[in-house]
N, C-alpha and C positions, 0 to 999 in steps of 0.2 A: 504494501501500500503506498504508494508517495505522499511525500509530505508538505510542507511551503511553509521556506523559513525567509527571514528578512533578514538585511545586512546594511549593517552603516560602519564604514572605516575611514578616516582621511587617507590610509595606504592601499591604491587603488590595486595593484600586484595583490595582496592581500585577498582583497575584495576577490578579483576575477579569478584566480586560482580557486579561493574556496567555489565562491559560483561554478567553475566548470567541474570540481568534485560532489557538490550534491546533484548539478543538471545530470552525470553520468551516472547517479543512482536512480533516473528518473524522477527526480524532486523538484518542485517549481521552486526559485527563487526571487524575489522581489530585493529592490535594494534604495536603500536611501542616499540623496545625495551630502546632507550636513545632518548638523543635530535636532534642527528647527524643524525639521520634514517627519522624524521619524516618528512622534505620536499620530498623524494623521494618518501615514504611510500602513502603520501597523493597523489603526483602527479601520483601513481600508481594505488591507489585505488579509487581515487574521491569520498573521503566522501562527505554525506549531511550536515555532521557537525560535529566537532573535538574537543576531551578534549585534556587539555593538563594542565600538572602538569607546577606548574612556576618555580619549580627546580627540573631542569633534570639531567642528567647522560648525560658528554659530552659537552651538549649545554644547557642554560636554555632556558624554554617553551617562556619565553618573546622575547627571539632571534629566539628562532624558529617561529612565530607566525608574526615577522617582514617579516624573509626570506619569508613566506607563502604569508603574504599579496603584495611581491615586485613581486609575480608571476601572470602572468595573471588567471592560471585556476583555483588559491587558493584564489585570491584578494578578492571575494566576500564570501567564505564559511565560516559559523558563527563558531568561536572559544570561546569553554567553557573552563575558568580555572581554576583549579584545588588545591588551596589552602587550604594548611594546618594550616594555621595562621592567624593572621592578618596583621601581617606583611608583609607577602605572598598578601595576596590582595590587600595593599595600595602598592606595588610595580606595579601588575595589573593595579591597576589603574592608576598610574602614567605613566605606559607604552604608556596609551592612542593610542592603538593597535584599528581601524577600526575594526565593526562588532564583539567583544566579549563583553562575560559575564560574573563573576565570581562568585562562588560557594566555601562558607568554609567550613573544618571539625567540629564537625562531619558530613558525607554527609549523608542528606537524600533522602534516591534510588526512591523514591516519588518523590523530587523536583528534582533531576537530571536528570530524563527522560520526567518530564514537558521541565525542558529548552530546552532538546535536542530536543524533538519534536518541540518545538516552534523554535528552533535556525532554524532543518530543515524546518518546512512549509514557516518560514517568511524570513527566508534567501536573497530569491528570490525577494519578495514583498520589502524590506529596499534596497536591491541594485537598484533597480526600483523607489521607492522613493526619495533615501537619496544619489543616489552618486553623486552630485553636491558637495555638503559637505563634508560627510566620503571623496572621493577620495581626493578631493581637499586640503581638512586638511593633507590626509595623503601625496598625494605630495609634500605639502609644508615642510613635514616633513624631507621631504628625498632627495630633488631635490635642487640644485645651483639655484637657483634666474634668472643667468645670463644663462647659455648653458640651462639648464631644463634636463641638467643629472645627476648623483648621486653626494652629497657632500663627501665632503673629511669625514665627521662623518660615516656615512653610509657604506661609502668605508670600515672603518677600520671597523665596524663590520661584514661585508661581506669578508673580508680578514680572520679574524679570524675563521669566520664560516666553508669557506673556506680549511683554513689550516686542522679544525680538522677532515675535511671529507674526507682531504688529506693522516693525518697520520692514519685515522683509515683504509681506503678501499686502501692504499698503493700504491695510484696515482701520478702522480707529478701534479706541481702546481706551473706557471707560474707568473710574475707580472712586466707589464712595465712602465715608467711613460715616458711617448709625453713632453716635452716640445719646445713649440713655439720659433724660435730664434727671438733675436733682439726683442721683444715685444715692449720694452720701445721705440727703437726708432720709429720704426710702431707709437705708441700713441705721443710723440713728432712731429716729422711729419707730420702727419696726422689726430692729433686729439685722445681722449680716446675712441669715438664711430666708431670709424675706427678700433683700435684693439680689442672693444668689439664685433665687427661684426665679427675679424676674428676668435678669440677664440669659437666665436658662431659657424659658419663655419666649422669651424676647430674640432667643435666637432663631427657634424653632420658626415662628412667625415670617421672620427674616429665609427664613430655607425653601419655606413653603413657596414663596414668593418668587422665585426668583428660574430662570431658566436652565435647563440642563448644563447647558455652558459656561455659566456665570457662578462662580466660585465665589462664598463666604467663612469666614472666619473672624474669630476674637482679637481683637488687634492689641488693643491698650484693655487698662480695668475695666471700662465701663464703657469702652466702643467696638464697632465690629467694625473691618472693611468686605466690600465687596467690589471685586475685581468683574467685568465686564465687557469680555470678548464682542471686538463689532459693536459696537455701541459708542456713537455719536454723542455730544451734549445734549441735545433735545431730548434723546433718547432715554441721556443718562437722568436729567433732569427731572422727566417722566417719571419714571422707575424710584428716582429721592421722592417726588410728591406721596405717590404713591404707599411707599413705605410712610412717610409720616402719617398719612390720613389713617390708613389699615392701622397700624399701632393707636394710634389715639382714640382710635374707637374701638379699640379691642377693651374687655371686661379682664382687667387681672386678678383673679380669686384668689387667692393664698392665706392661710389659713382664718377665713371666715372673713379677710377683710376683701375689699373690693378695689384695687388702687388706679386710681387714672392716671397711666405714663405716656409721658411723649416722648420724641428724643428731635433732636438736630441732627439735621444731612449738612454732609459735604460732599461736594462733586467735582471731577477735574477730569478733564476728556481729552483727546486728540484724534485728528483724522485723518486720514491717507496716510496712513504710518508714519506721524512726523512724530517720533517718540525719541528726543536724543537722551531722555534720563526716565529709566524708570521711578528714581527714586524724588525725580524734580517733583512728577507727576504726583505722585502719593503726598511733596509736600505740597503742591497746590490744594489738594485738597483737604490737610491738615489746614491750614490758611483760612479756606470756606469754611472748613468749620467752627474754627475759632471765631470768625466774625459772626456766624449763627448763633453762637452762644453766649455771645458780646450784644447782638442781637434784642436778645430776648428768650431765647431759645425755642425747642418747638415750632421751625424755620429751616428751609433750604436755602445753603447758597451755593454758590458755584464761583470757584477759584479759576 
């Protein structure tokens, strides 16, 4: 039975040799020219296993692997890193991405094929036998323990990834920062556990409102970050207004309390792939959020 494999490496000779060896066994092979298109190629081609160079143009193989693991269709697809030296192999080991293996150059094609077929034939078995530990370890590494949404470090990785994709494909990208108004006052009046419950429920409301392509996580103590690919400023502003209205109309029924909670939202967006600096984009959203707080809260501002 033939399998399908995805290969992405800066070393063209490695790609060609591995492709030829796998095709000789009647397997299908697709390639990705750089790290920025690995995720899209994997989602489109649905490979049985993926070969990734540790250092790729546009986006590192390690960051591409993290993105693949964050998406349900590729969460359990085996990944084999192709390290050009021991330093790259060490980087791959320290990344601790689940369901991965690593080979170090010079590559023995027989060994590479063995790893490819082993990954293909055992991928589903590994996912079934080790799902709890593997997936839980991975989730603990990228999720905020309170809200169970992505934490800030992962969000920054993902923002960098989406910014590079936006620049390459000349698409829009928006960032929204959603801050729970008066959370400290809620904590003082009703206790920290009540404030935590407000954050958890707010996070779930945000998650329910977003498209599948949009990412939400906890950015700081009392605010959330939303990354919205292919969303221009007008669309981001509309989303921010819906968020403000939805949360403002929601009844937070906690410990027999019926709390009225509002949010302030800072919005920033780029169009046509004009993303010079992903952190500058985030900074503009932060400036807009600060302005919303200073102007009375429960409002949307654009940076």
